[in-house]
C-alpha positions as a Markdown table, in Angstrom:
| # | Residue | x | y | z |
|---|---|---|---|---|
| 1 | Met | -49.0 | -12.0 | 18.4 |
| 2 | Pro | -46.6 | -14.1 | 21.0 |
| 3 | Val | -44.5 | -15.2 | 18.3 |
| 4 | Thr | -44.0 | -11.5 | 16.5 |
| 5 | Phe | -43.2 | -10.6 | 19.7 |
| 6 | Phe | -40.6 | -13.2 | 20.2 |
| 7 | Ala | -39.3 | -12.7 | 16.6 |
| 8 | Ile | -39.0 | -9.0 | 16.5 |
| 9 | Cys | -37.0 | -9.3 | 20.3 |
| 10 | Phe | -34.7 | -12.4 | 18.7 |
| 11 | Ile | -33.9 | -9.8 | 15.5 |
| 12 | Leu | -33.3 | -7.0 | 18.0 |
| 13 | Ala | -30.5 | -9.6 | 20.4 |
| 14 | Leu | -29.5 | -10.4 | 17.5 |
| 15 | Cys | -28.1 | -7.2 | 15.8 |
| 16 | Ser | -27.3 | -6.1 | 19.1 |
| 17 | Val | -25.2 | -9.1 | 19.9 |
| 18 | Leu | -23.4 | -8.9 | 16.0 |
| 19 | Gln | -23.3 | -4.8 | 16.6 |
| 20 | Leu | -24.3 | -4.6 | 13.0 |
| 21 | Pro | -24.0 | -0.8 | 11.9 |
| 22 | Ser | -26.8 | 1.2 | 10.8 |
| 23 | Ser | -26.8 | 4.2 | 8.6 |
| 24 | Ser | -27.2 | 6.8 | 11.0 |
| 25 | Glu | -24.1 | 5.4 | 12.8 |
| 26 | Asn | -21.8 | 5.7 | 9.3 |
| 27 | Asn | -20.5 | 9.6 | 10.4 |
| 28 | Gly | -19.2 | 10.2 | 7.1 |
| 29 | Ile | -16.7 | 7.9 | 7.7 |
| 30 | Lys | -15.8 | 6.0 | 4.1 |
| 31 | Lys | -14.3 | 2.2 | 4.6 |
| 32 | Leu | -12.3 | 0.5 | 2.2 |
| 33 | Ala | -12.1 | -2.7 | 1.9 |
| 34 | Leu | -9.3 | -4.0 | -0.1 |
| 35 | Ser | -9.4 | -7.8 | -2.1 |
| 36 | Asn | -6.9 | -9.9 | -3.2 |
| 37 | Glu | -9.2 | -11.2 | -5.7 |
| 38 | Asn | -8.2 | -8.2 | -8.0 |
| 39 | Ser | -4.7 | -7.3 | -7.0 |
| 40 | Thr | -1.8 | -8.6 | -7.7 |
| 41 | Gly | -0.9 | -9.9 | -4.2 |
| 42 | Phe | 1.3 | -8.9 | -1.7 |
| 43 | Val | 5.3 | -8.7 | -2.8 |
| 44 | Arg | 8.0 | -9.9 | -0.6 |
| 45 | Lys | 11.0 | -8.6 | -1.8 |
| 46 | Leu | 14.7 | -10.2 | -1.7 |
| 47 | Leu | 17.4 | -7.8 | -0.8 |
| 48 | Ala | 20.4 | -7.4 | -3.1 |
| 49 | Ser | 23.6 | -9.2 | -2.3 |
| 50 | Pro | 27.0 | -6.7 | -2.4 |
| 51 | Glu | 28.7 | -7.9 | -5.4 |
| 52 | Lys | 25.2 | -7.5 | -7.3 |
| 53 | Arg | 24.2 | -4.1 | -8.8 |
| 54 | Gly | 20.6 | -3.0 | -9.7 |
| 55 | Ala | 17.0 | -3.3 | -8.8 |
| 56 | Ile | 16.2 | -6.6 | -7.1 |
| 57 | Ser | 12.9 | -7.9 | -7.8 |
| 58 | Arg | 11.2 | -10.4 | -5.5 |
| 59 | Ser | 12.5 | -13.0 | -8.0 |
| 60 | Gly | 15.7 | -12.0 | -7.7 |
| 61 | Thr | 15.6 | -10.6 | -11.5 |
| 62 | Thr | 16.3 | -6.2 | -12.3 |
| 63 | Cys | 13.5 | -4.6 | -12.0 |
| 64 | Ser | 10.1 | -5.4 | -13.7 |
| 65 | Lys | 6.3 | -5.2 | -13.8 |
| 66 | Asp | 6.4 | -7.5 | -10.3 |
| 67 | Asn | 7.7 | -4.3 | -9.0 |
| 68 | Ile | 4.0 | -2.7 | -9.5 |
| 69 | Val | 1.1 | -3.8 | -7.4 |
| 70 | Ile | -2.3 | -3.5 | -7.8 |
| 71 | Leu | -5.0 | -3.2 | -4.8 |
| 72 | Gln | -8.7 | -2.7 | -5.6 |
| 73 | Gly | -11.8 | -2.7 | -3.3 |
| 74 | Pro | -15.2 | -1.7 | -2.9 |
| 75 | Gly | -15.9 | 2.8 | -2.3 |
| 76 | Thr | -19.1 | 4.1 | -1.5 |
| 77 | Pro | -22.0 | 4.3 | -4.3 |
| 78 | Leu | -22.9 | 7.2 | -6.0 |
| 79 | Pro | -26.0 | 8.6 | -5.3 |
| 80 | Ser | -27.5 | 7.0 | -8.1 |
| 81 | Gly | -26.5 | 3.7 | -6.0 |
| 82 | Ile | -23.4 | 2.9 | -8.6 |
| 83 | Pro | -21.1 | 1.0 | -7.0 |
| 84 | Thr | -17.7 | 2.9 | -6.9 |
| 85 | Tyr | -14.2 | 0.7 | -6.4 |
| 86 | Thr | -11.2 | 2.4 | -5.3 |
| 87 | Val | -7.5 | 1.4 | -6.9 |
| 88 | Gln | -4.6 | 1.9 | -5.5 |
| 89 | Val | -1.1 | 1.4 | -8.0 |
| 90 | Ser | 2.0 | 1.5 | -6.0 |
| 91 | Asn | 5.9 | 0.6 | -7.0 |
| 92 | Val | 7.1 | -1.9 | -4.3 |
| 93 | Cys | 10.8 | -1.9 | -5.3 |
| 94 | Val | 13.1 | -1.6 | -2.6 |
| 95 | Thr | 16.0 | -0.7 | -4.5 |
| 96 | Gly | 15.3 | 2.4 | -6.0 |
| 97 | Cys | 14.2 | 2.0 | -9.0 |
| 98 | Ser | 11.9 | 4.3 | -10.7 |
| 99 | Ile | 9.5 | 2.9 | -13.3 |
| 100 | Thr | 7.9 | 4.9 | -15.9 |
| 101 | Asn | 5.0 | 3.7 | -18.7 |
| 102 | Ile | 2.9 | 1.9 | -16.4 |
| 103 | His | 0.3 | -0.2 | -18.8 |
| 104 | Phe | -2.8 | -2.2 | -17.6 |
| 105 | Arg | -4.7 | -4.5 | -19.0 |
| 106 | Cys | -7.8 | -3.3 | -18.6 |
| 107 | Gly | -10.7 | -4.4 | -20.7 |
| 108 | Trp | -13.1 | -2.1 | -22.0 |
| 109 | Phe | -12.6 | -0.3 | -19.1 |
| 110 | Ser | -15.2 | 2.8 | -18.7 |
| 111 | Ser | -16.6 | 4.8 | -15.3 |
| 112 | Ala | -19.4 | 6.7 | -14.7 |
| 113 | Arg | -17.2 | 9.3 | -12.5 |
| 114 | Leu | -14.9 | 11.1 | -14.4 |
| 115 | Ile | -10.6 | 10.0 | -13.9 |
| 116 | Asn | -8.5 | 12.2 | -14.2 |
| 117 | Pro | -7.0 | 11.3 | -17.4 |
| 118 | Thr | -3.5 | 12.0 | -16.0 |
| 119 | Val | -3.8 | 9.7 | -13.2 |
| 120 | Phe | -5.7 | 6.8 | -15.2 |
| 121 | Arg | -6.8 | 6.3 | -19.1 |
| 122 | Arg | -7.9 | 3.8 | -21.5 |
| 123 | Leu | -5.6 | 4.2 | -24.7 |
| 124 | Glu | -7.7 | 0.9 | -26.6 |
| 125 | Phe | -9.1 | -2.3 | -25.8 |
| 126 | Asp | -7.2 | -3.6 | -22.8 |
| 127 | Asp | -4.8 | -0.8 | -23.0 |
| 128 | Cys | -4.7 | 1.7 | -20.2 |
| 129 | Leu | -2.1 | 4.0 | -19.3 |
| 130 | Val | -1.3 | 5.2 | -15.2 |
| 131 | Asn | 0.3 | 8.5 | -14.3 |
| 132 | Asp | 0.2 | 9.9 | -17.9 |
| 133 | Gly | 3.2 | 7.5 | -18.5 |
| 134 | Asp | 5.4 | 9.4 | -15.8 |
| 135 | Ser | 7.7 | 7.7 | -13.1 |
| 136 | Leu | 6.5 | 5.9 | -10.2 |
| 137 | Gly | 9.0 | 6.2 | -7.5 |
| 138 | Ala | 10.1 | 3.5 | -5.0 |
| 139 | Gly | 7.6 | 3.4 | -2.2 |
| 140 | Asp | 5.0 | 5.6 | -4.2 |
| 141 | Ser | 2.0 | 5.1 | -4.9 |
| 142 | Leu | -1.4 | 6.6 | -6.5 |
| 143 | Ser | -4.8 | 6.5 | -6.2 |
| 144 | Phe | -8.3 | 6.6 | -8.1 |
| 145 | Gln | -11.7 | 5.9 | -8.1 |
| 146 | Tyr | -14.5 | 4.5 | -10.6 |
| 147 | Ala | -17.3 | 3.7 | -11.2 |
| 148 | Asn | -19.1 | 0.7 | -13.0 |
| 149 | Ser | -21.8 | -1.7 | -12.0 |
| 150 | Phe | -19.0 | -4.4 | -11.5 |
| 151 | Pro | -15.2 | -4.5 | -11.2 |
| 152 | Tyr | -12.4 | -4.9 | -13.5 |
| 153 | Arg | -9.8 | -7.4 | -13.4 |
| 154 | Leu | -7.0 | -4.9 | -13.5 |
| 155 | Ser | -3.4 | -6.4 | -14.0 |
| 156 | Val | 0.3 | -5.1 | -15.2 |
| 157 | Ser | 0.8 | -5.5 | -19.1 |
| 158 | Ser | 3.9 | -3.6 | -18.8 |
| 159 | Val | 6.6 | -1.0 | -17.4 |
| 160 | Thr | 9.3 | 0.7 | -18.2 |
| 161 | Cys | 12.3 | 0.9 | -15.6 |
| 162 | Asn | 14.7 | 3.2 | -15.5 |
């Protein structure tokens, strides 16, 4: 009996020190933890020199697929328990380049949650289209949420620079 009482007190003290959240403390707030494992990462951009015209990417070349950054992180699971993932797609071009026809490598992408097909859709194996092929301006981003038992490794396969 004394060992059980000590164990319960130890667990309660540990929880209060670590401030572990309980399900009643959530208050409906959704947390999004972005993972660099499933993203193209954060991009450091170089500025254009006055004598060079055109969109300059982080590698010093003209506009390219490197200007599209994908961040992905876990969301709140569906009531059925299926995990959800939030994806943010951003055009990080600093010189005003607009990018269209953004295609991702996406395997056999599917979702238990409906995604607006004008935002993101699979065309065929390993080819998904972002924003219905329309322009994603410099500094713009869009996001969508999908539900699957595992996260997909999304990466940019091709873009058209305008």
